[in-house]
N, C-alpha and C positions, 0 to 999 in steps of 0.2 A: 281650184279647189278654196277652200275657205281657211283661215287661221285659226286652231281651236288652243286657248292660254296664249302666253307668248310668244313661242314660238321661231323659227328661223329669221323671221325680219325684223324682230322687238332684241332677240336674243344677242347680236354684234352688229359691229357698225354697218352702216350700209352706203358705201363710197358714192358720192353724186359723180359719175363719170361725164364727161361732156363729148357730146356727140356732134363734130363737124358743122354738119348744116342746120340740125335744130338750132345748135347752141349757139351760134354765130351767126343765125339769120338775123337777128336782132340783139341789139344791146340794151337790156332791159335788167334791172334785178332781180335775181333770180336765187332761190337759197337750194335748188336739187334741181337735176337733168328730168326731163322728161321721161327717158327711160328707166331713172331708177323710182320714178311714179310710176310709170304703166306695170313695173314688176308686181309694186303692190296694191295697185287696182287690179291687176290678173289675178293675183293670188288671195284677193278679198272677195273675190266678185267670180260670177261665172257670164259668158256670154249673153248681149241682152240683157244686163243688169244696168241697172240706173247711178250716176256715181256724181257728186256734187261740191262743187268749192264754192264755198262763201267767200273768201280774200282769193279771187279770183287771180292779181296780178297780172302775169302776160300771158296764162292760158295753159301753161303748163298741164294741170291735171283734164283738162277735155282732150289736148293734144294725145297726152298719155292714154287716153281711154282709146283713143279713135286708134291707135298704136296699137294695141292689144288685139287689134284683128291682123294687122301684119308685122310683127314681129321685126326688132331690126339685130340683126347678128348681136347687137351688144346687150340686148334683150335676153336672151334664150342663154349665152352665157351666163350674165349673172345672173340669174335663173337653176342652172346647172352647179354653182358654183354654191349656194344654200342649200341644194336638194331639194328645190322647189316643180313642181311638175303642174305648175297652170294652165287650166286650156283655155287658149287661146281663142280669139274671136272678136265680132265688134261689142262696144259698149256704147250704152248712151251717155251724154255731160248735159250736167248744168253745171254754169259757171255767174257767179254773180261778182262783180267790180266797178266800184264807181270809178274810177276816170277811164275817159274818154282814150286816151291811149291806149290802155291795154286792154281796152274792151276792142278796137281797131287790131291790135295785136293778134286777138282768140280768134275775131271773124274771118281774119285773113285766113291765120293757119288752119283755122278747122275748114273752113270752106275754101282749099289752094284753088287755084285756076289751075287753068290744064299752062303749063310750063312752058310749050315753046311759043305757045300763045304770047306768056308773058316775060317771056325774054326779049320775043321780036317788038315788044311795044317799050320794053325799059329801055332797048336801046335806040328805038327811035325817038325818044323824050329826048335821051343826051346830045344825040346827034343834034338835033332842032334847037337846044339850048344853047350846044357851045357853037351853031351858026348864028342863032342871035347874035351871041357875048365873042365875036371870035378871038377880040383884044386882050379879054378880060382874065384872062392870065400869062398872056404874051411876057417875056421876058431874056433879056440877053445872056449869054454867058461869058466865062472872061475873057475867053479872047473876042466878044462882038458879036456871034454868031447866033444867030435868031432861035428862040425855043421859046419853052412852056414850063410853069413853076410847078411846082413841087411840090414844095411847102416854104413856108417863110418863119424863122425866128424872129419875134419882136421882143422889142426889151421899154420896160422903164426907165424913162429918162429923170434922172436922179442929180443932185447938186453935192457939191463939196458945202460940208458943216462950216471952212475955215475962209475961203474965198468966194464960194459958189458959182463957182466952175462947173456946169455942166457938161456933162457927162451919160453915156448907156450904163444903167446897172448891170448889164452885161459885160460891160467893157473893167468896172469893179470887180468883179468875181471871176468869169471864165478863164480859163487858162488850157493851154494845150502842149502836148508832148512833156507830159502824158497829159489829158485831158483831168480838169479838176474844176473845183471850185476853189477859190484862196478867201480866205475868211481877213487878210488885211490890204492894201489898195493906198498908195500913195500918189495924190494930187502932184498937179504939176509944180503946186504953189509950194508941194512940203510935206501938204500936212497927209499924216499915217493914220490906218486907225483901222478900223468897220466898213465894212461898207454898208452896214443895219443902220449907220449911223448917216450915212447920206441922205437925205428928205427927199422924196417922190418930187416931181415936178409936175408942179397945177397950172392946166389951163382953161380958160375957159372959150368954151367955142358956142360957135350960133347953128345947130345943130339943124341941116338945109331939108329935111323930113320932117319933121316935125314943127320948125320954126321955133321952136325954145333956146333957152340960152343954159349951157349947162356946163360944171365947175367939172373938168376930172383928169385922171391922170394922163401925162403925158408919154403915148408909145411912139416909136417908130422902127422901121422894118432895119433887121440888124442880120443877118445872115439869110442868103437865097438859096434856096437848092434847087434844082431844076432838070430840064433832058432838052438837047438839044439832037440832029443829024447824027453826031461824035459817040453821043452817050448820058448817060447822068455827071451832072458838075453840079460845083458849090460856089460862091462869092462870097466874100462882105455887098451887103447891101449897100445903095446908092441913092443919089438927089430922083434918079428915073424910078424909081420903087414904089418913092414916098407920091413923087404923082400920078402913077395908076393908081394907088387906091383914091389920092382927093379924087382924081377925072371920076371914079364908080361912084363916088360921095354926091358926086353933083350932080348926077343923072336924073330923073322920076324913073318911078321903083315900078311894076309892070301894077295894072290895076288889081285891086282884093288885096293887096300885099300887106299886111298884119304887121303896122305902129303902133302897137298898143304898151299898153305899162304894166311891168311886171307885178305880181303881187309876192311881196317880198313879207317873208314871217319871220322863221328862225334861222333861218341859214343865211342870214344878211348878215354881211359885214361893213364894217364903213372906211376901213382902207380897202381892200383892192375891191370893191362894190362902190368907190367913190362915183358918180358921174353914171353909175348905169341905172336907169330908171326904165327905160323899156326895153321889149324883147332886142332890136336891132343895134343896141350898144352891147350885147356881150358876143357880139360879129365884128370883123370887118366889114366892109363896106363892101368889098369885093364878093366874100362867101354869103354876105345877106343878099347880095343883089343874084348871085349864082344860084340859089335857096329857093328865090322868089321866082326867076327864068322858067325853073324847073318848075315847079306849083302850078305855076299858070296855064304850061302848056302841057299839064296831065287830062285837061278839062278836053283835051284833041282826040282824045284815046279812047278808046272801045268804054262804054260805064261798065262792066262786068272785071273791066280789070283796074279800074282807078283806086279802091282802096288799098290794094295791093301796092300799087305805082306809090301811092301816100304812105304808106310803110315801109316802103324800099326807102325813100329818100328822109323820112323820119328814122328813119334806124341806120342812118350813118349824120344825120343831123345832130343831136345830142352831144355825142360822145365825141364827134370827130369836125364838127363843123364850125363850132365856137371859140370863143378867147379862152374855153377851160380846157381845153387840148395842150398838150404838152409836155417839156424835153425831160430824159432822167438821163443819170449817168450809172453804166455800166464799167464792169471793173475790164480791165484792160483795150476799153473799146477807146479806137482811136476818134470819133465824133458823137456826138447827142445823138440818143434813141429817143426818135418822136413816138409816142402815145395817146392815146385818147385822152377825155377828163376823166378824173376820180370821179368814183361810186361812191355815191352817198353824199355828198357834198355840191358846193358850186365853185371853188376855189379854183382864181384865177391869177395866177404865178405872175412874180417880174419879166418872165420870160414866154407869155403866150406863142402857140406855134398857129398860122394860119398855114390847111389844107388845103390842093385844090377840090373841091366839091365835086367839079366834073369825073373828074380822073375815082375818087372815090366811091363815087355812088355807080360807076362803070363796073370797077370791080365787086361792087356787092351783087350783081343781077346775078352771079355766078351762083354763090350761096345759094339766094332764095330759088335760084331753079332747082340745087340741087335737093333743097328742101318739100319745096312743092314736088318734087319727086317721089316722096317717100310719101305725103298728105292727100295727094290726087285722087281722088275716085275711091276713097275709103266709105263705106256706107254705116257708120255709125252717125247718131245723132246728135250734134252739138249745139245746146242752147247758149247765148250768149249774151247775158241783160246787164243793164248798163244802167248800176241802180245800190241803194242800201240794201242788205241782205239781212234787215232788220223783219223786214216786208216779202215773202218769197212766194212764188206766186204758186207754189208746188201743193199738191192732195197733202194730208195726214198720211203718214207711214208708207211715203211713196219712194224711200231714198233705200237703197241697197249697201252702200256705200259713200265715206266722205271723204276728202284728202286736202287741208288747208293750210294756210302757214298765215296766220293774222299780223298785222303790222307790231314789232315788239315796241311794245310803251312810243316813245320818244325817239327809238332808235335811227330813222330815216325818216323826214319827213317828204314825204313820195308826192305829193303834193303839188307842192312847193315846188320839186324838180323836175316832176311831169310837165308843170305848163311850159317850157322850153319848147314841147313839143307839139302840146294841147295847142297854144296860141296861133299857131299852123293850123290846125283844124277848127280853130274858130269857137270850143267850147272846152272850158275848162273842169277839174274835179268839184264837187258840190262838197266843199270840206266841212259843214256843218254835220255830216253826215259821216263823216273821217274816224275811223280809232286809232286815235294817237293820242301821247302825250307832248303838245305843247302848248309853250307861254304864249304864243302870237298868236295861236286860237283861243286862249283862255281855256285850254284844257288841261285839268291836273288829272292823278292815277283816276279819282273818284267818276271824274266824264269816262276817263276810256274805260273801267269795269263797268261802268251802267252802257256804253256801246257794244262792247265783248257781250255780256247778258242777253242785252234784245237778239243778238246774232246769233248765241248759243240758243239760245230758247226757242230760237226757227228752226234749226237745225236739231234738235230736240224731238219737236214736232214731227219733223217731215222722215225723221230715220223711221225705217222698217226697227219692229222690238227687235232683231236681232241682228241690226244692222251693228257693223265695226266703224268708226272713223281713228285716221290717224292724225295727229295735232306736229307740226313741226314749229316748233318755238325755242327764244332766244333771250338772254338779258343776264347780265350780272347783277340786276339789282333785287330782292328779295320785296320791294314793294311790289315791283311788277309782277313778278311772279305769284305774289297774291292777290292780284285783281284778276289774274286767269283763273286761277285755281276757285278763286267765289264767284266768278261769272259761270264755270263750270260746273261747280254746285250749284246755284242756282236754277241750273238750266236743266237741272237736272240729269246731268251726265258725271263719269265717273272712271278716272284714269284704272288700268287694268296694268299698264304694263309700260316700261319704256326703254328706250336706246339711244345712242347718240350717230346724229350726222356728222361722220367727218368731210366735209367740204375740201376739195382740193385747193380753195383758195381763198384767205382770209379775206371782207371787204377793208378797204382803206380806214371805215372807222375803226372795226374791230381794230387791226393791226396795230391801230395809233391809239389806241382807248387806254386809259392808267390802270384799268384790270383786265389781262388777257383774258378770255373764255372763247376756247374755239369749242368747235361742235354744238350743236343746234341739237336738244332734245328730242324724239319721238314717241309724241305719246301715242297709246292706244288709249281708246274716249269709248266707252257703251253707255247704252241706258243703265243708269243707276235702278236698282232691285227694292221692290217697297219693305223689305226684311231691314230692322236696325243693325246699321253700320257697328261694329267692336270696337268699345274706346279705346283709345291710342296711349298709351302711357311714353313711348319714346318720343326723343326729342332731336332738331334737327343736329344737334350739337355731337347726336348718342351716333347718328350716322356717320360723321364726320370722322369722327377718330377710324373707323371700319376703310372711310374712303382714300384715309391719308396714312393707314398701313400697310408699310413697303411691300409685304407678302400681300397686295390686296391686287384686284382684278388689271390694275392700269399698271403700262412699265412707267419706265423715268425716260423718256425722250421728251423733250423741251412740248413739243406737240401734245404729248399725250399726258403730260404734267398738264396742261391749259386743261386738258376734258374732264381734269374731276371737279369743280363746280357744275357742270353738266350732269353729272353723275350723282351726283349728292341729289341735287332738284329732282332727278328721275325716280331716287331709291326712294323718298319725299313723300313724290305725290303719289307713287303706285300705295307706297304705306300709310299713305293718309298723314304724316305728319306735318303740320303746320311750318310752312318757311318762314324763317325767324331769320335769315342768315346771308351777307351779301358774299358774293366773291373776297370779295377785300377781307373781311371775316372770316371766309377759309385758309386762305393763303398765312395770314395772319399765325391762323394756329400752325400751319406748317412751317412758319418761321418759328415760333417757338419748341417744337419738339428737338 
């Protein structure tokens, strides 16, 4: 069935549920699950219809279109919860995406390999790499027993501001029983103060892999976690752990390993990125060598499985293999919880974590196999294009439905983050076509709006007259919303309904932003009718009064309080009211009440 009017999907929030295999197969920034998108597609289209995504990202829309042929239990549950009875069946999809890593993910998932063949190849790959580097993750346990590293917490080295004595940042901050970070530390010289006042020690080293001299923050292993025949263990790092890292750095790398410069932009910080000029500087030598060995061995596997194997390795790479991996404190925990890199940034903490790459990739195999079980053998056609959607290859009036989530202004510089994976692929995103607000790229709101207009003009051309589009968007800035609405208007598109996507977990940037706005507006968009629209007399401030009314639609829980700006923007877009108010201004009104 298709939805006429706002309908069920636009009158209440749609949760972004996480399906284990599909969600966890690849740690790539996503805004909504494939199953939730599949419900939109199945509700707006019929089997055999053609679906388009012009900001393809990780290929969620194409995956969702294919899943309509073989709906998961969660998809059926979501439909029942909303009283929707879609006709399940294969849909076809076209996805445009600028990034090399995004299109790799889309290609692999929409043309999933035979699961058993993939598992066999992946296990061979990890086994062969482990045999080529048998001592790479070797370590002795507390009692001297032979073992293997699971992970190592490294620490910046700092020096006392009074006497210059060097110690680790970890020793100035970390306390146990209970586990905590202390804000005061006393040096052996008697100086007491904040550990933040202890300056990082900078060392000048010769990079043996490039021959260049660089100044970097000095880091040393601090705590080692491993396993032996008797089980898991942990201990303080020793000189032997440092020696193993030095030895890994001293040997030549496999031929073709990408010893290439990073393209720094908006995410570069002069502090924790000091000395990090090349891709391999974001890793310990051991982890970079492990990845390089795996990467080279992929060429020994069947050609039809190589892209899936590359995706397997890269799925672990950016989130878990680099110095951006970190520890967190959890209440009542006896030791640190090791987690991955923070989403949307390239932050390197004072306590980075080195995880065993061979163990990590091995664990990913099962997750990928489960995803391929869901997707292998589906009959819908998925076309994945690496390139700008400002020039679609599609005929006029050929698209039945569009689902897309454009970049949110300057929210996340995807091309800068993606290079951690794309430099392994040998090709990075063409930034000149990236729709983004970026000082580093010289793009302001005007350039961002122009790029969006070019894309949405193509969308309008390719849509059938009766077709719907769903756009997911988020921003706390009125200027970004005006850019979006102007680009839609210039393309001949109009917003007819809005709802809120209540994500299960906000991104790092969203949680730590100055203005808390949760929930991405879901916008239903159609081609604009030829008749002249009626003049609008309401203002955004008029709408804000309704949104902030205590008896309004939204309860007053903390999370739903943060939905108010998203609700206000949705109401303004549907009513044709100019967006003149930032989230900050709305919440200031709340404070004045």
